[in-house]
Structure formats: structure tokens, C-alpha cells
C-alpha positions in Angstrom: -10.6 -5.3 6.6 -13.1 -6.3 3.9 -12.2 -5.1 0.5 -14.5 -4.5 -2.4 -14.4 -6.8 -5.4 -12.0 -5.7 -8.1 -11.4 -5.9 -11.8 -9.8 -9.2 -13.0 -7.3 -7.2 -15.0 -4.8 -7.3 -12.1 -5.2 -11.1 -11.8 -4.5 -11.3 -15.5 -1.3 -9.3 -15.2 -0.2 -11.4 -12.3 -0.9 -14.6 -14.1 1.0 -13.5 -17.2 3.9 -12.4 -15.0 4.0 -15.9 -13.5 4.0 -17.5 -16.9 6.8 -15.2 -18.0 8.8 -16.4 -15.0 8.4 -20.0 -16.1 5.5 -21.0 -13.9 2.6 -23.1 -15.1 -0.9 -21.8 -15.3 -2.0 -24.4 -12.8 0.6 -23.3 -10.4 -0.5 -19.6 -10.7 -4.2 -20.3 -10.3 -4.0 -23.1 -7.7 -6.7 -22.7 -5.1 -7.9 -19.4 -6.5 -11.2 -20.7 -8.0 -10.3 -18.8 -11.2 -9.8 -20.0 -14.7 -8.2 -18.4 -17.8 -11.5 -17.8 -19.6 -12.6 -15.5 -16.8 -9.4 -13.6 -16.8 -9.6 -13.0 -20.5 -12.9 -11.1 -20.0 -12.2 -7.3 -19.4 -15.4 -6.9 -17.5 -14.9 -9.8 -15.1 -14.4 -9.1 -11.3 -12.8 -11.2 -8.6 -12.5 -11.1 -4.8 -9.4 -9.5 -3.3 -8.8 -12.8 -1.5 -8.5 -14.6 -4.8 -5.9 -12.2 -6.0 -4.0 -12.6 -2.7 -4.0 -16.4 -3.1 -2.5 -15.9 -6.6 0.2 -13.6 -5.3 1.0 -16.2 -2.6 1.3 -18.9 -5.3 3.8 -16.7 -7.2 5.9 -15.9 -4.1 6.0 -19.5 -2.8 6.9 -20.8 -6.3 9.7 -18.2 -6.8 11.0 -18.0 -3.3 11.9 -14.8 -1.4 13.6 -12.7 -4.0 14.1 -9.0 -3.2 12.9 -6.9 -6.2 10.6 -9.7 -7.6 7.6 -7.4 -7.5 9.3 -4.4 -9.2 9.0 -5.5 -12.9 5.4 -6.5 -12.3 4.4 -3.0 -11.1 5.5 -1.4 -14.4 2.9 -3.5 -16.1 0.1 -1.6 -14.3 -0.3 1.1 -16.8 -3.0 3.8 -16.5 -5.2 2.1 -19.1 -5.3 -1.1 -16.9 -7.3 0.8 -14.3 -10.4 1.5 -16.4 -12.4 4.5 -15.5 -10.1 5.4 -12.5 -7.2 5.9 -14.9 -9.3 8.0 -17.3 -10.3 10.2 -14.3 -6.7 10.8 -13.3 -5.7 11.7 -16.9 -8.6 14.2 -17.2 -7.8 15.9 -13.9 -6.7 19.6 -14.1 -3.6 19.3 -11.8 -1.6 16.8 -9.9 -3.3 17.8 -6.7 -6.7 17.1 -8.3 -5.5 13.8 -9.7 -4.0 12.8 -6.3 -7.1 13.7 -4.4 -9.4 11.8 -6.8 -7.0 8.8 -7.0 -6.8 8.4 -3.2 -10.5 9.0 -2.8 -11.3 6.1 -5.1 -8.2 4.0 -4.2 -10.5 0.9 -3.8 -10.9 1.0 -7.6 -7.2 0.2 -8.0 -5.4 -3.0 -7.4 -3.2 -1.7 -4.5 -3.4 -3.6 -1.2 -1.6 -0.7 0.6 -3.5 2.2 2.1 -2.2 5.5 0.8 -2.3 9.1 2.0 -0.7 12.5 1.2 0.9 14.7 3.8 2.1 18.2 3.0 5.1 19.5 5.0 6.8 22.8 4.2 8.1 22.6 0.6 7.5 18.8 0.4 4.7 16.5 -0.1 4.9 13.0 1.3 3.1 10.0 -0.1 2.8 7.2 2.5 2.0 3.6 1.8 0.4 1.8 4.9 0.8 -2.0 5.0 -1.2 -2.7 8.2 -3.8 -4.6 6.2 -1.3 -6.5 4.0 -0.6 -10.1 4.9 2.8 -10.3 6.6 4.1 -13.0 4.3 3.3 -10.9 1.2 4.4 -7.5 2.4 7.7 -7.4 0.5 6.3 -8.5 -2.8 3.2 -6.4 -2.6 5.0 -3.3 -1.5 7.3 -3.6 -4.5 4.4 -4.1 -6.8 2.3 -1.4 -5.4 4.9 1.4 -5.3 6.3 0.4 -8.7 2.7 0.5 -10.0 2.2 3.9 -8.3 5.4 5.3 -9.9 4.2 4.0 -13.3 1.0 5.9 -13.0 2.9 9.1 -12.0 5.2 8.7 -14.9 2.3 8.6 -17.3 0.8 11.6 -15.8 4.1 13.6 -15.6 5.3 12.4 -19.1 9.0 12.7 -17.9 11.3 11.5 -15.1 9.8 11.9 -11.7 11.3 14.6 -9.4 11.6 12.3 -6.3 13.5 13.9 -3.4 13.9 10.8 -1.2 12.4 7.4 -0.4 12.0 5.4 2.8 11.0 1.8 2.8 10.1 -0.6 5.6 11.9 -3.4 3.7 15.1 -4.8 5.0 18.2 -3.7 3.1 18.8 -6.2 0.2 22.3 -7.5 -0.6 22.0 -5.9 -4.0 19.9 -2.7 -4.1 20.4 -2.2 -7.8 16.8 -3.1 -8.8 15.4 -0.5 -6.4 17.9 2.2 -7.7 16.9 1.4 -11.3 13.2 1.6 -10.4 13.2 4.7 -8.2 16.1 6.6 -9.7 18.0 6.7 -6.4 19.0 4.6 -3.4 16.1 4.4 -0.9 16.6 4.2 2.8 15.7 0.7 4.0 14.4 -0.6 7.3 12.6 2.6 8.0 9.4 3.1 10.2 7.3 4.1 7.2 7.0 3.6 3.4 7.4 7.2 2.2 8.0 8.8 -1.1 8.8 12.5 -1.0 8.2 15.0 -3.8 8.5 18.8 -4.2 5.3 20.3 -3.1 5.0 22.6 -6.1 4.4 19.5 -8.2 0.9 19.3 -6.9 -0.2 22.5 -8.6 1.2 21.8 -12.0 -1.3 21.3 -14.8 -1.7 18.0 -16.5 -1.4 17.6 -20.2 -4.7 15.8 -20.6 -6.7 18.1 -18.4 -10.4 18.0 -19.3 -12.6 19.2 -16.4 -15.9 18.0 -17.9 -14.5 14.6 -18.7 -13.0 14.4 -15.2 -16.4 15.1 -13.6 -18.1 12.4 -15.7 -15.3 10.0 -14.8 -15.7 10.7 -11.1 -19.4 10.1 -11.3 -18.7 6.7 -12.8 -16.1 6.0 -10.1 -18.7 6.8 -7.5 -21.2 4.4 -9.0 -18.7 1.7 -9.6 -17.3 1.8 -6.1 -20.7 1.8 -4.6 -21.7 -1.3 -6.5 -18.5 -3.1 -5.7 -18.9 -2.2 -2.0 -22.5 -3.4 -1.8 -21.6 -7.0 -0.8 -24.1 -7.3 2.1 -27.5 -8.9 1.8 -29.1 -10.9 -1.0 -28.9 -8.0 -3.5 -25.2 -7.8 -3.0 -24.7 -11.5 -3.5 -26.7 -11.3 -6.7 -24.7 -8.4 -8.0 -21.5 -10.4 -7.4 -22.9 -13.4 -9.3 -23.8 -11.2 -12.2 -20.5 -9.4 -12.3 -18.6 -12.7 -12.1 -20.1 -13.7 -15.5 -20.3 -10.7 -17.8 -21.0 -11.7 -21.4 -23.1 -14.6 -20.1 -25.3 -12.9 -17.5 -27.5 -15.5 -15.9 -31.3 -15.2 -15.7 -33.3 -15.2 -12.4 -33.8 -19.0 -12.6 -30.0 -19.6 -12.9 -29.2 -17.1 -10.1 -31.8 -18.7 -7.8 -30.3 -22.1 -8.5 -26.8 -20.8 -7.7 -28.2 -19.5 -4.4 -29.9 -22.8 -3.7 -33.4 -21.4 -3.6 -36.5 -21.2 -5.8 -37.0 -18.2 -8.1 -40.2 -17.6 -6.1 -38.2 -17.4 -2.8 -35.6 -15.2 -4.5 -38.3 -12.8 -5.7 -39.9 -12.6 -2.3 -36.6 -12.0 -0.4 -35.6 -9.3 -2.9 -39.0 -7.7 -2.4 -38.3 -7.7 1.3 -35.0 -5.8 0.7 -36.8 -3.3 -1.5 -35.2 -4.5 -4.7 -35.9 -6.8 -7.7 -33.9 -8.9 -10.1 -34.6 -6.8 -13.2 -33.3 -3.7 -11.4 -30.1 -5.4 -10.3 -29.5 -6.7 -13.8 -30.0 -3.3 -15.1 -27.5 -1.8 -12.6 -24.8 -4.3 -13.5 -25.3 -3.9 -17.2 -25.1 -0.1 -16.9 -21.9 -0.2 -14.8 -20.2 -2.6 -17.2 -21.4 -0.6 -20.2 -19.9 2.6 -18.9 -16.6 1.0 -18.0 -16.3 -0.8 -21.3 -17.2 2.3 -23.3 -14.7 4.4 -21.3 -11.9 1.8 -21.7 -12.4 1.7 -25.4 -11.3 -1.1 -27.8 -14.6 -2.8 -28.2 -17.3 -2.2 -30.9 -20.9 -1.6 -29.8 -21.7 -5.1 -31.1 -19.1 -6.6 -28.9 -20.2 -4.7 -25.8 -23.9 -5.6 -26.5 -22.9 -9.2 -26.7 -20.9 -9.1 -23.5 -23.9 -7.6 -21.7 -26.2 -10.3 -22.9 -28.2 -8.3 -25.5 -29.3 -10.3 -28.6 -29.3 -7.1 -30.8 -27.1 -4.0 -30.6 -30.2 -1.9 -31.1 -31.6 -3.2 -27.8 -28.3 -2.2 -26.0 -28.4 1.3 -27.6 -32.0 1.8 -26.5 -31.2 0.7 -22.9 -28.2 3.0 -22.8 -30.2 6.0 -23.9 -32.7 5.2 -21.1 -29.9 5.1 -18.5 -27.8 8.1 -19.6 -30.1 10.1 -21.9 -27.5 9.9 -24.7 -26.3 7.3 -27.3 -23.3 5.1 -26.3 -21.0 6.7 -28.8 -21.9 10.2 -27.7 -21.3 9.2 -24.1 -17.9 7.7 -25.1 -16.8 10.8 -26.9 -17.6 12.9 -23.8 -15.5 10.6 -21.6 -12.5 10.1 -23.9 -12.2 13.5 -25.6 
């Protein structure tokens, strides 16, 4: 199944984990087509297959070690998910957060499909591994469910009330890492990966509830997912090229050269698709600007530079044209 492109933040976390385990940078990134300068850019995006190759490098270098993915999952804190994480934090209840989170699951770094099932006084969260490569299922299940639990802990702000856990993993010789991560001994070698919680948890309010901010965040999730999913046709290939190099966005001549065609041919083919280069550049800049503002941590000058604006005033003018408000006003609405 084709997966949309994703933020390079996950690849950065994976690489740092590999380095912490004593692997070299070359070992981590071998065959991925990635370099450290790209990973250091918070606006960069990568293909899911590149991340899978990096995961495979780690697993092959470390060998089959039950529990290897668990410490990694804890590094996936809510703020590492960009606008998706902010949307969950601003949701009114756990039910709203779960619904939104699963609706935009492709904005996360999980390779497992996830779904909720309500049964009596219980709610079941199932992780589906049918699209996960067989040789990486153990490691990625550990990382994905540990990352999921980390998100839930940050939303709940206390220990999770887990009733029971079933995993498709074979029983390890030492289940201690799983007990420490989950808070109980899971049942191994089961038919499904299932986490069971009390159903009443869904209707509890969240501490950071902010309905207006949640709506703004969901609108951004919609746009970002649409852009990442538009990988067909020439326009999609151009978006991918632009998103791959935020901060040094190429002009039309450079993009045409990357696509092995003249700028005249590029212009004609885009016109046939009902698009144009300036519009695509504007879309990419807007999506990156909204995500960078929502994530926080950068000045307007730094954001303007990453988006290829020579002057911050030009960025502010463009943002007002996109959203009808100044960047800082938009940011306050998202983060308040």
C-alpha cells in the first residue's frame, strides 16, 4: 500500500537512536539516500520507504533483540508530530482526540494501521500489521505501540489505566522490558495486537482542551495530508521536490533540470494539468509556514529564511494573503 510522504523527524529520532546504540552514521543511513543535513531540517520530508530502509539497517546491525524498539518509542513525544500532536492536545475529550488521531494517522510515523472498537465497558485499540514488512514487524510493533503509549501518557498526564494487552509477538525469554513499558505482562502469540482500556476513559475531558484551536489544527491536518498524498502526476512530483528541500526551495529552472526537461516543457505540462509552478510553490510555502508556526521554536526571520524569502516582510505579506492574519496572530490562535 502506498504511503504518503512523512516528516523527517522520525528518521532523525531513528538515526539518533542508532548512534546511541553505538552504530555509525553511515551504517544508519546506508542505502536510504538521506544525509544528516536533511534530517536536521524540521520542515524536511522523506518517503516511507526511506524510513523503512533505515529501520532495516538498525535491525540488521543490532540483530534480533526482543524489546529493542521499546526505548525508541518513548522518544516519540507529542511535540515530535507537529500539527497532529497539537490537534490532539486541543481536543475536548479522549474520544475526540482518538477520532481525530486515527482519522489523520498518516500524519504520524506509525506503520501499523489502528482502529478503535467499543465492547461493553471496554474500548479496544487494535494495531494492524498487514502492511508492515515481515522482517521488521517485531521492532516496528514495539516502536509503534510504545510511541502510542507515550502519546496517551502525555494526554492523560498520569499512569494509563490499561486493562489488558495482547500481542502477536512470540513470548520472549525475558518479558521484563514489556512489563516495564506497559505496566503489566501482556499475552504473547495472540491473533491480534490489542490494547484494552476502560470505555469511560473516552469521555473524560483533556486538560488542554481548546475547541477553536482544535478546529484550526484539524483544518491544517486536512491540508497537510492532502498535500502529502498528492504524489501522482507532474504537480505531485514537483511538490515532493519542493518539500524535500525546505529552506533552499528551487526555482522553476532547477526543478525542470531535476525532472530532465526544459522549463518551457515543464510550464506546458503543468498547464495541461491545470496548475502552474508559482501556485505549487505557494502551496508548499503555506503548508510549511503553518506547520513551523504551530510547532514553535523558530523566529519569523528563521521561518522566512527556511521558506526562501529574502526579507521577513515579504513572508509576513504572503502569510496575510494566505490566511488573512499576521503569522504571530495565527500562531497565538493555534497554541493558546
